[in-house]
MARKOLTI-671211 format. One record per atom (N, C-alpha, C): residue in one letter; x, y, z. Coordinates in steps of 0.02 Angstrom, whole numbers, plus 32768, in hexadecimal, padded with zeros to 4 digits. Layout:
<zakes>
aXYZ ...
</zakes>
This chain:
<zakes>
m802A7FC58000 m800080008000 m802C803E8000 k801C806D7FD6 k804080AC7FD4 k802380DC8007 i804C810B801D i8037813A8051 i7FFB8163803A k7FF781757FFA k7FBE819D7FE3 k7F7D81747FE4 e7F8281327FE2 e7F4781077FE9 e7F3381028033 f7F658104805F f7F5A80FF80A7 f7F38813E80C3 l7F50817880AC l7F3281B780C2 l7EE981BB80AA g7EBE81CF80D7 g7E7681D280C7 g7E50819380D7 s7E74815D80EB s7E53811E80FC s7E2581288138 v7DED81058138 v7DBF81078170 v7DDA80DA81A8 v7DD880F481E6 v7DF280D18220 v7DB780BB824C l7DB7807B825E l7D85805F828B l7DA6804982CC d7D8380518304 d7D9F80368342 d7D8E7FEC8347 k7DA17FCB837D k7D987F828383 k7D4F7F6D8384 n7D217F9C838F n7CDA7F8D838F n7CB97FA0834C a7CE37FAF831A a7CCC7FC182D6 a7CA9800582D5 y7CB5802F8306 y7C9B80738306 y7CCA809E82DC e7CAF80C482AD e7CD980EF8283 e7CF5812882AC v7D37812C82B0 v7D59815E82D8 v7D68819D82AF g7D8181948273 g7D9481CD8249 g7DBA81B5820C k7DE081E281EF k7E0881D281B4 k7E5181E681C0 i7E7F81C081A3 i7EC681CF81AB i7ED7820F8186 d7EF4823E81AB d7F06827F818F d7F5182868185 n7F79826681B1 n7FC1826E81AE n7FE2823481D4 v8022822A81C8 v804881F581EA v808C821081FE d80A981F38233 d80ED82018248 d811881C3823B f815181CC821C f81808196820E f81BE819E8238 d81DF81668248 d822181688265 d8251816C8229 p827681A38223 p82A281AB81E8 p82D8817681E2 a82ED8159821B a832281278219 a830980E481FF t82CC80D08214 t82B3808E8201 t827E809081CA g825E80CA81C0 g822980CF818F g81E680B481A8 q81E380A181E7 q81A580868203 q817780BE821A i813680B28213 i810480E1822B i810280DE8277 e810581188298 e8101811B82E1 e80BC813082F9 k809F816182D8 k805E817B82EC k8034818982AE i7FF2818482B7 i7FC4819B8283 i7F9881D182A1 y7F8582008279 y7F5B8237828F y7F198233826A l7EE382348291 l7EA0822E8274 l7E7C82708277 t7E54827D8244 t7E2782B58245 t7DE3829A825A l7DC782B7828D l7D8582A382A6 l7D5282D78291 q7D2082C3826E q7CEC82F28258 q7CB782F6828F k7CB6832D82B3 k7C84833582E9 k7C42834E82CC n7C45838182A4 n7C0A839B8281 n7C2283C18244 i7BF683E28222 i7C08840281E3 i7C3F843781EB f7C40845A8223 f7C6E8492822C f7CAA84828259 s7CAF84468273 s7CE2843882A5 s7D0483F58297 k7D4683F6829B k7D6D83B88294 k7D9F83B682CD d7DAB837B82E7 d7DDE8370831A d7E10833E82FF e7E4A833C831F e7E7D830B830D e7E8982DC8348 l7E9D829F8337 l7EAE826D8369 l7EEF824D8354 e7F1C82458384 e7F5D82268377 e7F5B81DE8391 i7F6E81AE8367 i7F6D81678379 i7FB3814A836F d7FCC812583A0 d800C81018397 d800080CA8364 f803180BF8339 f8029808C8305 f802380468323 e803C803C835E e80367FFA837F e7FED7FEA8390 d7FC0801D838F d7F798013839C d7F528000835D v7F747FFA8324 v7F547FE582E6 v7F557F9A82E2 a7F197F7C82DB a7F147F3382D7 a7F1D7F1B828F t7EF97F398260 t7EFD7F248219 t7EF57F6081EB i7F127F5981B0 i7F0B7F8B817C i7EF27F67813E g7EBB7F7F8123 g7E9E7F6280E7 g7E6E7F9580CA a7E317F7E80BC a7DFD7FAD80A4 a7DF17FE380D8 y7DF97FD18118 y7DF57FFF8150 y7E347FF5817A v7E44802881A2 v7E78802181D5 v7E5380128215 i7E627FD98233 i7E3E7FC4826F i7E6E7FC682AA l7E587FE882DF l7E807FEE831C l7E727FB4834B n7EA27FA68376 n7E987F7183A8 n7E837F8E83EB k7E677FCA83EA k7E4D7FE88427 k7E0E800F8418 e7DE8801C844C e7DA980418446 e7DB7808C844E i7D9880B38423 i7D9C80FC8429 i7D5781148441 p7D548130847E p7D1281458498 p7CF4817D846F k7CB381798466 k7C8D81AE8443 k7C8881E98472 d7C8082258454 d7C738260847E d7C30825684A0 v7C2E826584E0 v7BF1825D8506 v7BBC828F84F0 e7BD282CC84E5 e7BA282FF84D2 e7BC4833084A3 e7BA5833B846A e7BC0836C843B e7B9983AD8443 e7BBD83E48444 e7B9C8424844A e7B7E84388408 p7B4184518407 p7B22846683C8 p7B4584A483AD v7B4584AA836C v7B6184E5834B v7B2B85198346 e7B398555835E e7B09858B835B e7B1285B4831C a7ADC85C382FA a7AE085EC82BE a7AE5863582D4 t7B0C865B82B0 t7B1386A382BE t7B0586CA827F t7AED87068288 t7AE18732824F t7B14876A8252 v7B3287778218 v7B6487AC8213 v7B4987E181E5 e7B48882081FD e7B32885681D3 e7B6E887881B3 i7B6B88848173 i7BA188A4814E i7B8988E98139 e7BB0891A814C e7B9F895F813B e7BBD897180F9 d7B97899480CE d7BB189AC808E d7BD789EC809B e7C0F89F48079 e7C368A318081 e7C288A61804A 
</zakes>
């Protein structure tokens, strides 16, 4: 698998809950091995969070990247409030 195929892969935790997508990776320059993967978590339309996972927590890589640990869901997500902005003509 090439790195560009790996980036953007959907990540599932051990319970098959979709955690996010791979956004970036850290390599050990001496060995070329992946040390960490960084996931983008889509919270809602306007908000994204990142999660850092040690590569040792990856169980399998295939159609999905499956972790060997559970990632807890957010207990409560704050709603996004709509705001109105007035623009003055000059």
